[in-house]
C-alpha positions as CSV (number, residue, x, y, z in Angstrom):
1,M,-11.0,2.6,2.6
2,S,-10.5,1.9,-0.9
3,V,-7.5,0.4,-2.9
4,R,-6.7,1.5,-6.7
5,V,-4.5,-1.4,-8.3
6,I,-2.4,-1.0,-11.2
7,Q,-0.7,-3.6,-13.1
8,D,1.8,-3.8,-15.8
9,L,2.7,-0.2,-15.4
10,P,5.7,0.9,-17.7
11,L,8.4,1.8,-15.4
12,A,8.5,5.1,-17.6
13,K,5.1,6.1,-16.4
14,L,5.6,5.4,-12.7
15,E,6.4,9.2,-11.8
16,N,3.0,10.1,-13.1
17,A,1.0,7.6,-11.4
18,V,2.0,8.2,-7.9
19,P,1.0,11.2,-5.6
20,T,3.6,14.0,-5.8
21,A,4.9,13.7,-2.3
22,Y,6.0,9.9,-3.1
23,R,7.8,10.5,-6.3
24,A,11.1,10.9,-4.6
25,M,10.4,7.9,-3.0
26,T,9.9,5.8,-6.0
27,D,13.1,7.3,-7.5
28,A,15.3,5.9,-4.9
29,L,13.9,2.4,-5.0
30,P,16.8,-0.1,-5.9
31,N,16.1,-2.9,-8.6
32,K,13.2,-1.7,-10.4
33,T,12.0,-3.6,-13.3
34,A,10.4,-2.5,-16.8
35,N,7.1,-3.0,-15.3
36,V,5.7,-2.1,-11.9
37,T,2.6,-3.3,-9.9
38,L,1.3,-0.4,-7.9
39,L,-1.4,-0.7,-4.9
40,L,-2.6,3.0,-4.2
41,F,-4.3,3.4,-1.0
42,R,-5.3,6.5,0.7
43,S,-2.0,8.5,0.7
44,S,-2.2,11.5,3.0
45,K,-0.2,11.3,6.2
46,G,-3.2,11.0,8.6
47,D,-4.7,8.3,6.3
48,V,-4.1,4.7,8.4
49,V,-4.3,1.6,6.1
50,L,-5.5,-1.6,8.0
51,S,-4.4,-4.9,7.0
52,R,-8.2,-5.6,6.0
53,V,-7.8,-3.3,3.0
54,V,-4.5,-4.6,2.1
55,K,-6.0,-7.9,1.7
56,R,-8.5,-6.5,-0.7
57,G,-6.0,-5.3,-2.8
58,L,-3.9,-8.4,-2.7
59,E,-7.0,-10.4,-3.9
60,K,-6.9,-8.5,-7.1
61,L,-3.4,-9.3,-7.9
62,P,-2.3,-12.5,-9.8
63,K,0.2,-14.9,-8.3
64,K,3.6,-13.4,-7.5
65,G,5.7,-12.3,-10.5
66,Q,8.9,-10.8,-11.1
67,E,7.7,-7.2,-11.6
68,T,8.6,-4.5,-8.9
69,R,5.6,-4.2,-6.6
70,I,4.9,-0.8,-4.8
71,A,2.5,-0.2,-2.2
72,I,1.5,3.7,-1.3
73,G,-0.4,4.7,1.7
74,G,-0.3,7.5,4.4
75,C,0.2,5.1,7.4
76,F,0.2,1.4,7.4
77,T,-0.5,-0.8,10.4
78,A,2.1,-3.2,11.5
79,E,-0.1,-6.2,10.1
80,A,-0.6,-4.4,6.9
81,E,3.1,-3.5,6.2
82,A,3.8,-7.0,7.1
83,L,1.4,-8.8,4.9
84,L,2.6,-6.5,2.0
85,K,6.3,-7.4,2.8
86,K,5.3,-11.3,2.4
87,Y,4.4,-10.5,-0.9
88,A,7.5,-8.7,-1.8
89,F,6.0,-5.4,-2.1
90,E,8.1,-2.2,-1.3
91,V,6.0,-0.1,0.9
92,L,6.3,3.7,0.9
93,Y,4.4,5.8,3.5
94,L,4.4,9.4,4.7
95,S,4.1,8.5,8.4
96,D,5.4,5.7,10.4
97,L,3.2,5.8,13.6
98,H,3.3,2.2,14.8
99,W,-0.3,1.4,14.7
100,T,-1.7,-2.1,15.2
101,D,-5.3,-3.1,13.7
102,D,-6.6,-3.5,17.1
103,A,-5.1,-0.3,18.5
104,Y,-6.2,2.0,15.5
105,I,-9.9,0.4,15.7
106,A,-10.2,0.6,19.5
107,L,-9.3,4.4,19.3
108,R,-10.8,5.3,16.1
109,G,-13.2,2.9,15.5
110,A,-13.2,0.9,11.8
111,P,-13.6,2.9,9.0
112,R,-17.5,2.5,7.6
113,D,-16.5,0.5,4.5
114,V,-14.1,-2.0,6.4
115,D,-16.1,-5.4,7.1
116,M,-15.5,-6.3,10.6
117,E,-14.9,-10.0,11.3
118,L,-15.3,-11.4,14.6
């Protein structure tokens, strides 16, 4: 699973940068700054984003700035969401099934492009 990172996105261009299903959610965000950092994960309702994938996205970012930070994905595991909130991201999702990384991997197996660390 991949992540697309968009930094220094002007607020005026945010609507065109996010999937259609998320546009109303971005409008409702409080305290938006002039520029936005956006992490775009797979965003269909059935897409589950693991914490390992979030870590990859966070590694591509500079240290915490004052810009609005938004993460978009279909469904984040508890660990993935906690990690994003630690780095001051507003987390937007379509499904709030309460997966954990371990529960999802045990049921579905690890996605092919996620490195398994033992």
